[in-house]
C-alpha positions, 0 to 999 in steps of 0.5 A, spaced: 476 516 571 483 513 568 482 512 560 484 506 557 492 505 554 492 503 548 498 498 546 500 497 537 505 492 536 509 495 530 515 490 531 514 487 524 512 493 521 518 497 517 517 499 510 512 500 505 504 502 506 504 499 513 509 504 515 505 509 511 499 508 515 502 509 522 506 515 520 499 518 518 495 515 523 500 518 529 500 524 525 492 525 526 492 523 533 492 530 536 487 533 530 482 528 533 478 526 539 479 519 542 478 516 548 485 512 549 489 516 554 497 513 554 499 509 547 505 504 546 507 503 539 513 497 540 517 496 534 524 496 531 528 503 533 529 505 525 522 506 525 522 511 531 524 517 526 519 517 521 514 517 526 510 524 529 511 522 537 507 527 542 507 526 550 501 522 550 504 517 544 510 513 547 515 509 543 519 503 545 524 499 541 529 493 543 536 491 539 532 485 538 527 488 534 531 490 529 534 483 528 531 476 525 525 473 526 528 469 531 530 474 535 524 478 534 520 472 536 524 471 542 523 477 544 516 478 543 515 471 547 518 473 553 518 480 553 512 483 550 507 480 555 511 483 561 511 490 557 504 491 556 502 488 563 508 494 566 503 499 563 496 496 564 495 496 556 487 495 555 488 493 549 492 491 543 492 493 536 496 489 530 497 493 524 501 488 521 496 482 521 500 477 525 500 476 533 501 470 537 502 472 543 497 470 549 495 477 551 487 479 550 484 483 547 486 485 541 484 488 534 488 486 528 488 488 521 488 485 513 493 488 509 496 483 504 492 480 499 497 475 497 497 472 503 489 469 501 490 469 494 493 462 491 493 463 484 497 470 485 502 466 491 503 461 485 507 466 481 512 465 485 512 458 483 516 453 488 520 458 493 521 461 500 517 466 497 511 462 495 513 458 502 513 464 507 507 467 504 502 460 505 504 460 512 502 467 513 496 464 510 496 459 516 498 464 521 494 470 519 487 466 519 489 463 526 490 471 528 484 474 525 479 468 529 482 469 535 482 477 535 476 481 537 476 485 531 478 486 525 479 491 520 479 491 512 482 496 508 477 495 502 470 491 500 474 486 496 479 484 501 473 483 506 469 479 501 475 474 499 477 473 506 470 472 510 468 467 504 472 462 508 473 465 515 467 468 517 469 473 521 464 475 526 466 482 528 470 486 522 469 493 519 472 497 513 477 502 514 480 505 508 487 508 508 487 516 506 492 519 502 496 525 504 495 532 502 501 533 499 499 529 493 494 534 491 496 537 484 494 542 480 491 538 474 495 539 468 493 541 460 492 535 457 494 536 450 495 531 443 500 526 442 502 530 436 505 535 441 510 531 444 516 528 440 522 524 442 526 529 444 520 532 449 516 525 450 510 524 453 512 521 460 509 515 464 510 513 471 509 507 474 511 506 482 510 500 485 515 494 487 519 490 482 515 484 483 512 478 479 504 481 481 506 488 479 508 486 471 512 491 470 516 486 465 509 487 461 508 494 461 516 495 458 515 491 453 508 495 451 512 501 452 518 499 447 511 497 443 508 504 442 515 507 440 515 502 435 509 505 432 512 511 433 509 514 439 513 519 443 513 516 450 518 514 455 517 511 463 520 511 469 519 506 474 520 507 482 520 502 488 523 497 491 524 490 488 523 482 489 530 480 487 528 474 483 524 478 478 528 484 478 533 480 475 527 478 470 525 485 468 533 488 468 534 482 462 528 484 459 530 491 459 537 490 456 534 486 451 529 491 449 535 496 449 530 500 454 535 505 457 533 511 451 526 511 453 526 507 460 529 509 468 528 504 474 530 510 480 529 504 485 526 506 492 525 514 493 523 517 500 516 517 501 517 525 502 520 526 495 515 522 491 510 527 489 515 531 485 515 525 480 508 525 480 508 532 477 513 531 472 509 525 469 504 526 464 500 519 466 500 514 471 500 506 470 498 501 475 499 494 472 498 490 479 494 483 479 493 483 486 493 488 491 488 490 498 488 498 498 492 501 492 496 506 496 500 508 489 494 509 485 490 513 490 497 517 490 496 518 482 489 520 482 490 525 488 495 528 484 491 529 477 494 524 472 490 521 467 491 513 469 492 506 465 489 501 470 490 494 472 482 491 471 484 486 477 481 488 484 479 492 487 483 497 482 476 499 480 473 499 487 478 505 488 479 508 481 471 507 479 470 509 471 476 514 471 481 510 467 483 506 462 483 499 464 487 493 462 488 486 463 496 486 466 498 479 463 496 481 456 501 486 452 497 487 446 490 489 452 495 493 455 497 496 449 490 498 447 489 502 453 495 506 453 494 508 445 487 510 448 489 515 453 494 517 448 489 519 443 484 522 447 486 528 451 480 531 452 478 524 455 484 524 459 483 530 462 476 528 465 478 522 467 484 526 471 478 531 474 473 525 476 479 521 479 482 527 483 475 529 485 474 520 488 480 521 491 478 526 496 474 521 499 480 518 502 483 522 507 487 520 513 484 524 518 477 520 517 481 514 517 484 515 524 478 517 527 474 511 524 480 507 526 480 510 533 473 509 534 472 502 532 478 500 537 474 504 543 468 500 541 471 493 541 475 496 548 468 498 551 463 491 549 468 487 552 467 491 558 
């Protein structure tokens, strides 16, 4: 019996957690058992070098997929159906969340909660970003309703989206965290053993954006230093330009060059060194689906100060110092408590690292392929 052929539509995947997910999924396919034969991944050519391909995992690209949306749309409209038919594809997986083609059956994935949270979208005000997210809300809602199956990556996302869409066939499959981030937990020292020449080092890894609240974190670090706490912070991640401009304005007003460093984007494989050098991690996002960098920090054994917004407590549990990311005084209280409690810091780091072991890419890959096959088998 010929095994079914699976296609993966990665044409709108180019950066961030979506790329990490696809990278890790590919790397695990030789380690797990699944029922599919040939697997075809369609995406922009720059994605190919990031994936671990094998003889039965094929990457297919076209120059139009690396151009703007209009070119991608035209290729997907007129070329993609022919490519799927030519390869006798039995099921299409759309991890990017949006699909407007006619091929059936397909399975989609919900990964961006900005699309479904109107309050968070409104942080962008009257802007192209707000309009884009509002349109994606319409398009992804249509996609999810038409899909034969849908994968959520957090309980929070499933509960929120299902309130409006009432989907019939969906599942929750958590992303994993790479074993490369597992580090020995540092001995946690009293804050008195640090000084302004050798400060306590905070790390925040995330795109600079309106819902990430880096400006509030920066102001809080400045306030701690004014109270003689020897702290500094490193920010890592890409940038949404309007928010980055505001961040830089705050940075200059505070004279933050002496205690804060923004490194921009860092290659995924290099991130581990920054977790290793840090003393604690801050995660101040108010909108997530499944926070990848929070899981990385948990795995690396860092004590964590974290936004109380959902779904962060779903993953970190009781093992962090929580705060309201919109309230600087609240962030200050959480960070000060972290600094003053070295023993609790140590316990939190240990428990969070243990909890992070629940999220591994091999399990994610196995559950994903099992779910995809169940959809294909049920339709037949």
